[in-house]
C-alpha positions in Angstrom: 117.2 54.3 133.5 120.3 52.9 131.7 118.4 49.8 130.7 115.6 52.0 129.2 118.2 53.8 127.0 119.7 50.5 125.8 116.2 49.2 125.0 115.5 52.3 122.9 118.7 52.0 120.9 118.5 50.2 117.5 119.8 46.7 117.5 122.9 46.0 115.4 122.4 43.4 112.8 125.9 42.6 111.6 125.5 44.5 108.3 129.0 45.8 108.5 129.2 49.3 107.3 126.7 49.3 104.4 124.6 52.0 106.0 127.6 54.3 106.5 128.5 54.0 102.8 125.0 54.8 101.6 124.9 57.8 103.9 128.3 59.1 102.7 127.2 58.6 99.1 123.9 60.5 99.8 125.9 63.4 101.4 128.3 63.5 98.4 125.3 63.7 96.0 123.7 66.5 98.0 126.9 68.5 98.1 127.4 67.9 94.3 123.9 69.1 93.5 124.3 72.1 95.8 127.6 73.0 94.1 126.3 72.7 90.5 122.9 74.3 91.1 123.9 77.2 93.5 127.6 77.9 94.0 128.9 77.5 90.4 126.2 79.8 88.7 126.8 82.4 91.4 130.5 82.4 90.8 129.9 82.8 87.1 127.6 85.8 87.6 130.1 87.4 90.0 132.9 87.1 87.4 130.7 88.7 84.8 129.8 91.5 87.1 133.5 92.2 88.0 134.4 92.2 84.3 131.6 94.7 83.5 132.6 96.9 86.4 136.2 96.8 85.3 135.3 98.0 81.8 133.5 101.2 82.8 135.1 104.3 81.2 134.3 108.0 80.7 131.1 108.7 78.8 129.3 105.6 79.9 125.8 106.1 81.3 125.0 104.2 84.5 122.2 103.6 87.0 123.2 103.0 90.6 121.5 100.6 92.9 119.8 103.5 94.6 118.3 104.6 91.2 120.5 107.6 90.4 121.1 108.0 86.7 124.3 109.6 85.6 127.2 109.8 83.2 130.7 108.8 84.2 133.1 111.7 84.0 136.0 110.3 86.1 137.3 106.9 86.8 139.4 105.8 89.8 140.4 102.3 91.0 137.4 101.8 93.3 135.3 104.9 92.8 133.6 106.8 89.9 132.8 110.4 89.5 129.4 110.8 87.8 127.5 113.8 86.7 123.8 113.5 87.6 122.8 117.1 86.4 124.4 120.2 85.0 127.4 121.0 87.3 126.3 118.4 89.9 128.9 115.7 90.4 128.8 112.7 92.8 131.5 110.3 93.7 130.3 106.7 94.1 131.7 103.3 94.7 131.9 100.9 91.6 130.1 98.2 93.6 127.0 100.4 93.8 126.3 100.3 90.0 123.5 98.1 88.8 123.1 99.0 85.1 125.7 100.2 82.6 124.7 101.7 79.3 127.6 101.5 76.8 127.1 103.2 73.5 123.4 102.7 73.3 123.0 99.2 74.7 121.9 98.5 78.3 123.7 95.8 80.3 121.9 95.0 83.6 123.8 93.3 86.4 120.7 92.3 88.4 119.8 89.0 86.8 
C-alpha cells in the first residue's frame, strides 16, 4: 500500500523552489485583484452611505428600505422620527433608509 502511494507522488526534479515562488506570486495577484475589484469599492460606498445618513436633518423626505415614504420631524443619534401621514409618526433606525430627498434632489443609496 505504501509503495503505491509513493508511486503516485510526483517526482522531484531538483528545480529548487521555483514552483513555490510562482504559486505565491499567483496568490498575491489574486488577492490584489480581489481587493481592488471588490473590497475597495465596497468600502467607498459604505463611507458615502454613512456620510449621507449622518447629514439627515429635519424636513428631509426619505424612503425606507421597506418602501415607507415620510418626512423627518425628529433626529436622534441612531433613530429618526418620521411623519408618514397627518398625525402619524413612526420611529425608525437610520440604517433602514434607502433614499434621501434633500431640497428637491433625490439621493439613492442602493447603487
